[in-house]
C-alpha positions as CSV (number, residue, x, y, z in Angstrom):
1,M,-189.1,155.4,-194.6
2,T,-189.6,154.9,-198.3
3,A,-193.0,153.8,-199.3
4,N,-191.9,150.3,-200.8
5,P,-188.4,149.3,-199.5
6,V,-186.7,146.3,-201.0
7,V,-186.0,143.2,-198.8
8,A,-183.5,140.7,-200.0
9,V,-183.9,137.2,-198.6
10,L,-180.8,135.1,-198.7
11,H,-181.6,131.3,-198.4
12,A,-180.1,128.0,-198.9
13,E,-182.1,124.8,-199.7
14,T,-184.7,125.6,-197.1
15,V,-186.7,128.9,-197.9
16,P,-188.3,130.7,-195.1
17,D,-192.3,130.2,-195.0
18,T,-193.6,133.0,-197.1
19,R,-196.8,132.9,-194.8
20,L,-194.7,134.1,-191.8
21,L,-193.1,136.9,-194.0
22,A,-196.6,138.2,-195.1
23,P,-196.4,141.2,-192.7
24,V,-193.3,142.1,-194.5
25,A,-194.6,141.5,-197.8
26,E,-197.5,144.0,-197.2
27,H,-195.2,146.9,-197.0
28,A,-192.1,145.9,-199.0
29,E,-190.9,144.1,-202.2
30,I,-189.3,140.8,-201.3
31,R,-186.6,139.3,-203.5
32,Y,-185.7,135.6,-202.6
33,T,-182.3,134.2,-203.7
34,D,-179.7,131.5,-203.0
35,S,-176.1,132.6,-202.9
36,D,-175.6,132.5,-206.7
37,G,-178.2,135.3,-207.3
38,L,-177.3,137.5,-204.4
39,A,-175.4,140.2,-206.2
40,T,-178.4,140.6,-208.5
41,V,-181.1,140.9,-205.9
42,L,-178.9,143.3,-203.7
43,E,-179.1,145.9,-206.3
44,G,-181.4,148.6,-204.9
45,A,-182.2,146.5,-201.9
46,D,-182.6,148.3,-198.5
47,V,-182.5,145.3,-196.1
48,L,-181.0,141.9,-196.4
49,F,-182.3,139.0,-194.3
50,V,-179.6,136.4,-194.1
51,Y,-181.6,133.2,-193.6
52,D,-178.7,131.1,-194.8
53,F,-176.9,131.7,-191.5
54,L,-173.7,129.8,-192.7
55,T,-173.3,131.6,-195.9
56,D,-169.9,133.0,-197.2
57,A,-171.6,134.8,-200.2
58,L,-172.1,138.3,-198.8
59,P,-168.4,139.6,-199.4
60,H,-168.5,138.5,-203.0
61,A,-171.7,140.4,-203.6
62,W,-171.0,143.4,-201.5
63,H,-170.3,145.5,-204.7
64,A,-174.0,145.6,-205.5
65,A,-175.2,146.6,-201.9
66,E,-174.9,150.4,-202.5
67,S,-178.5,150.8,-201.1
68,L,-178.3,148.5,-198.3
69,R,-179.0,150.0,-194.8
70,W,-179.6,147.0,-192.6
71,V,-178.5,143.2,-192.5
72,H,-180.3,140.8,-190.2
73,A,-178.8,137.5,-189.5
74,A,-180.8,134.4,-188.7
75,A,-178.3,133.2,-186.2
76,A,-176.7,134.3,-182.9
77,G,-173.3,134.4,-184.1
78,V,-172.5,136.8,-187.0
79,D,-169.0,135.8,-187.7
80,P,-169.8,134.2,-191.0
81,I,-171.1,137.6,-192.4
82,M,-168.7,139.9,-190.5
83,F,-166.1,141.0,-193.1
84,P,-164.1,144.2,-193.2
85,A,-166.2,146.1,-195.9
86,L,-169.4,145.5,-193.9
87,R,-167.7,146.3,-190.6
88,D,-166.5,149.7,-191.9
89,S,-169.8,150.6,-193.4
90,D,-172.8,152.4,-192.1
91,V,-174.9,149.3,-192.5
92,I,-176.6,148.2,-189.3
93,V,-176.3,144.7,-188.4
94,T,-178.7,142.8,-186.2
95,N,-179.0,139.1,-185.0
96,S,-181.4,136.6,-183.7
97,R,-180.1,136.8,-180.2
98,G,-182.7,134.9,-177.6
99,V,-183.9,132.3,-179.9
100,F,-181.4,129.5,-179.0
101,D,-180.6,130.4,-175.4
102,Q,-182.7,128.0,-173.5
103,P,-182.3,125.1,-175.9
104,I,-178.6,125.3,-175.9
105,A,-178.7,125.5,-172.1
106,E,-180.7,122.3,-172.0
107,Y,-178.2,120.6,-174.5
108,V,-175.4,121.5,-172.1
109,L,-177.0,120.0,-169.0
110,A,-177.9,116.9,-171.1
111,Q,-174.2,116.4,-171.9
112,I,-173.1,117.1,-168.5
113,L,-175.6,114.5,-167.2
114,S,-174.4,112.1,-170.0
115,F,-170.9,112.2,-168.8
116,A,-171.8,112.0,-165.0
117,K,-174.2,109.1,-165.5
118,D,-172.1,107.5,-168.3
119,L,-175.0,107.0,-170.5
120,P,-173.0,106.0,-173.6
121,E,-171.7,103.1,-171.8
122,S,-175.1,102.1,-170.6
123,L,-176.5,102.0,-174.1
124,R,-173.4,100.0,-175.2
125,L,-174.3,97.4,-172.4
126,Q,-177.8,97.4,-173.4
127,R,-177.0,96.5,-176.9
128,E,-174.9,93.7,-175.7
129,H,-177.7,92.6,-173.4
130,T,-175.3,93.0,-170.4
131,W,-176.7,93.6,-167.0
132,R,-173.6,95.2,-165.1
133,H,-174.1,97.4,-161.9
134,R,-172.1,100.5,-162.2
135,E,-171.8,103.6,-159.9
136,S,-172.1,107.1,-161.3
137,E,-171.2,110.7,-160.5
138,R,-173.3,113.4,-158.8
139,I,-173.4,116.9,-160.6
140,A,-174.8,118.8,-157.5
141,G,-171.8,120.5,-155.9
142,R,-169.6,120.2,-159.0
143,T,-168.0,123.3,-160.6
144,A,-168.9,124.5,-164.0
145,L,-167.0,127.2,-165.7
146,V,-168.9,129.0,-168.6
147,V,-166.6,130.7,-170.9
148,G,-168.8,133.5,-172.6
149,T,-171.2,135.6,-170.5
150,G,-173.7,136.7,-173.2
151,P,-177.2,135.5,-173.2
152,I,-176.6,131.8,-174.1
153,G,-173.9,131.6,-171.4
154,R,-176.5,133.2,-168.9
155,A,-179.0,130.7,-169.8
156,I,-176.5,127.9,-169.0
157,A,-175.6,129.3,-165.8
158,R,-179.2,129.7,-164.7
159,L,-180.1,126.1,-165.6
160,L,-176.9,124.6,-164.1
161,T,-177.3,126.5,-160.9
162,A,-180.9,125.2,-160.7
163,V,-179.6,121.6,-160.6
164,G,-177.2,122.3,-157.8
165,M,-174.0,123.0,-159.7
166,K,-171.5,125.8,-158.7
167,V,-171.2,128.1,-161.7
168,R,-168.6,130.7,-162.4
169,G,-168.2,132.8,-165.6
170,S,-165.4,134.0,-167.7
171,G,-165.7,137.2,-169.7
172,R,-164.1,140.2,-170.8
173,R,-164.7,142.2,-167.6
174,A,-164.3,140.9,-164.0
175,R,-167.1,141.3,-161.5
176,D,-168.3,139.7,-158.3
177,D,-171.9,140.7,-158.3
178,D,-173.2,139.2,-161.5
179,P,-176.9,138.2,-161.3
180,D,-176.5,134.9,-163.2
181,F,-172.8,134.0,-162.5
182,G,-172.1,135.6,-159.1
183,I,-168.4,135.7,-159.9
184,V,-167.2,136.5,-163.4
185,T,-163.3,136.6,-163.9
186,A,-161.5,138.4,-166.8
187,T,-160.2,136.4,-169.9
188,E,-156.6,136.8,-168.7
189,D,-157.3,134.8,-165.7
190,L,-158.8,131.9,-167.4
191,P,-155.9,129.5,-166.9
192,E,-156.2,129.8,-163.2
193,E,-160.0,129.5,-163.5
194,L,-159.8,126.3,-165.6
195,S,-157.7,124.5,-162.9
196,G,-160.8,124.5,-160.5
197,A,-163.4,123.4,-163.0
198,D,-165.0,120.1,-163.4
199,F,-166.9,121.0,-166.5
200,V,-165.7,123.8,-168.9
201,V,-168.6,125.1,-171.3
202,V,-167.6,127.4,-174.1
203,A,-170.5,129.7,-175.3
204,A,-168.2,132.7,-176.3
205,P,-168.6,134.4,-179.7
206,L,-166.0,134.0,-182.3
207,T,-163.9,137.0,-182.8
208,E,-160.4,138.0,-183.7
209,Q,-159.5,137.8,-180.0
210,T,-161.2,134.5,-179.4
211,R,-160.3,132.6,-182.4
212,G,-158.1,129.5,-181.3
213,M,-158.1,130.5,-177.7
214,F,-158.4,126.9,-176.4
215,D,-155.0,125.5,-177.2
216,T,-152.3,123.3,-175.6
217,A,-151.7,125.7,-172.7
218,L,-155.4,125.9,-171.9
219,F,-156.1,122.3,-172.0
220,G,-153.0,121.6,-169.9
221,A,-154.4,124.1,-167.2
222,M,-157.4,121.9,-166.8
223,K,-158.1,119.1,-164.4
224,P,-157.3,115.5,-165.8
225,S,-161.0,114.7,-164.8
226,A,-162.5,117.7,-166.4
227,R,-164.9,117.5,-169.3
228,F,-165.0,120.1,-172.1
229,V,-168.3,121.2,-173.8
230,N,-168.2,123.5,-176.8
231,V,-171.5,125.2,-178.0
232,G,-169.8,128.3,-179.4
233,R,-167.9,128.0,-182.6
234,G,-165.4,125.3,-183.7
235,D,-162.9,128.0,-184.4
236,L,-162.7,128.8,-180.8
237,V,-160.6,125.6,-180.4
238,R,-157.4,124.4,-181.9
239,T,-158.5,121.0,-182.7
240,D,-155.2,119.2,-183.0
241,D,-154.5,120.5,-179.5
242,L,-157.9,119.1,-178.2
243,V,-157.3,115.8,-180.0
244,E,-153.9,115.5,-178.2
245,A,-155.4,116.5,-174.8
246,L,-157.9,113.8,-175.1
247,R,-155.4,111.2,-176.3
248,S,-153.0,111.9,-173.6
249,G,-155.4,112.1,-170.7
250,E,-155.0,115.8,-169.9
251,I,-158.8,116.0,-170.1
252,A,-161.4,113.3,-169.5
253,G,-163.8,114.0,-172.3
254,A,-165.5,116.4,-174.8
255,A,-169.0,117.2,-176.0
256,L,-168.7,119.1,-179.3
257,D,-171.6,120.6,-181.2
258,V,-169.3,122.7,-183.2
259,V,-166.0,121.8,-184.8
260,D,-163.6,123.9,-187.0
261,I,-164.4,121.8,-190.0
262,E,-168.2,121.3,-190.5
263,P,-169.3,118.8,-191.5
264,L,-166.6,116.8,-189.7
265,P,-164.8,114.5,-192.2
266,P,-165.4,110.8,-191.6
267,E,-161.7,110.1,-191.3
268,H,-161.1,112.8,-188.6
269,P,-159.6,111.3,-185.4
270,L,-162.4,113.0,-183.1
271,W,-164.9,110.3,-184.1
272,D,-163.0,107.6,-182.7
273,I,-161.7,109.0,-179.4
274,P,-163.3,107.5,-176.2
275,N,-165.3,109.9,-174.1
276,V,-166.2,112.3,-177.1
277,M,-169.6,113.0,-178.0
278,I,-170.2,114.9,-181.4
279,T,-173.5,116.4,-182.6
280,P,-173.8,118.3,-186.0
281,H,-174.2,121.9,-184.8
282,N,-177.8,121.3,-183.8
283,S,-177.8,122.0,-179.9
284,G,-180.2,124.8,-180.3
285,D,-182.3,123.4,-183.1
286,F,-185.6,122.7,-181.3
287,T,-188.9,121.9,-183.3
288,G,-189.9,125.1,-184.9
289,W,-186.5,127.0,-184.8
290,R,-186.6,128.0,-188.3
291,D,-190.0,129.8,-188.1
292,A,-188.9,131.4,-184.8
293,L,-185.9,132.9,-186.6
294,V,-188.3,134.5,-189.2
295,D,-190.6,135.8,-186.4
296,V,-187.5,137.6,-185.0
297,F,-187.0,139.3,-188.3
298,V,-190.6,140.2,-188.9
299,D,-190.6,141.9,-185.6
300,N,-187.5,143.9,-186.3
301,F,-188.7,144.8,-189.7
302,Q,-191.9,146.4,-188.2
303,R,-189.6,148.4,-185.8
304,W,-187.4,149.5,-188.7
305,R,-190.4,150.5,-190.8
306,S,-192.1,152.6,-188.1
307,G,-188.8,154.2,-187.2
308,G,-188.3,152.5,-184.0
309,D,-185.1,151.0,-182.3
310,L,-184.1,147.8,-183.7
311,E,-183.5,145.0,-181.3
312,N,-180.1,142.9,-181.1
313,V,-177.9,145.6,-182.7
314,V,-174.5,144.1,-183.2
315,D,-171.4,146.1,-182.2
316,K,-169.6,145.6,-185.4
317,R,-166.2,146.3,-183.7
318,L,-167.0,143.8,-181.1
319,G,-168.6,141.3,-183.3
320,Y,-171.6,140.6,-181.1
321,V,-174.5,142.4,-179.3
322,P,-173.1,143.9,-176.0
323,S,-174.8,143.0,-172.9
324,T,-176.8,145.9,-171.3
């Protein structure tokens, strides 16, 4: 390891807490930049910490990354930084897998309970000062299909199982002895699996294979009473097809933490469709999440500096960290 490696930190408006990066600063030169200055700070840099996890600046500055050996993303999904030149290079890519698993699982449970107990309607009636007795659904015994069997999908499966739901998984490889899902079916069997699900939860990574996977055909395979929850990426869904499925009654509702245009434009039809809950890509953003992302990088930097194995190494061909 070089005596004084150079670490570039790419940030947006929010800069990572320099106190948390002190263990890195002890052994490296740290260069902070926003997207405009990325090419300048990449010259001679050994490591890039992508704290601005939605950036599209890296491809444009890649020509200056001749010394780069490692890119760490402050996110679970690496699709914003995964472009052909990086994919084909020898540069190692790691992510922040593990930080958001449980918070996102809690968000999914909250949305399922909101649908089952019709909390939006209760709030509406409360604002009107209306006392109206209504019945609600139980979630125990209902079936949830989780599409995506990585760490976030597994955390979702464990939590939904704990409240009595029947959980199945959909992933690249079929198996019937999975420790968290029990049964996992292969992607090609997804239409059949959708037909039996009361809640469909999408937690898959965005890759060329999964982009736009939820379309008219898959929404048509779902129960008319099914609810759709997306905590993966907006581009996993063909939004026009989702809008039509909701308007036509092919599915009963949707909770969307991610959409294919972020922020969602004020005039977009999704805002006004009944039984749709929209949140601004914050399902995993618990109090202190930004500091937790820095901690993951610092831990990995210490491994890198000592010559140890890095955690959360992304398979650049797949676009995510493979499950062990």
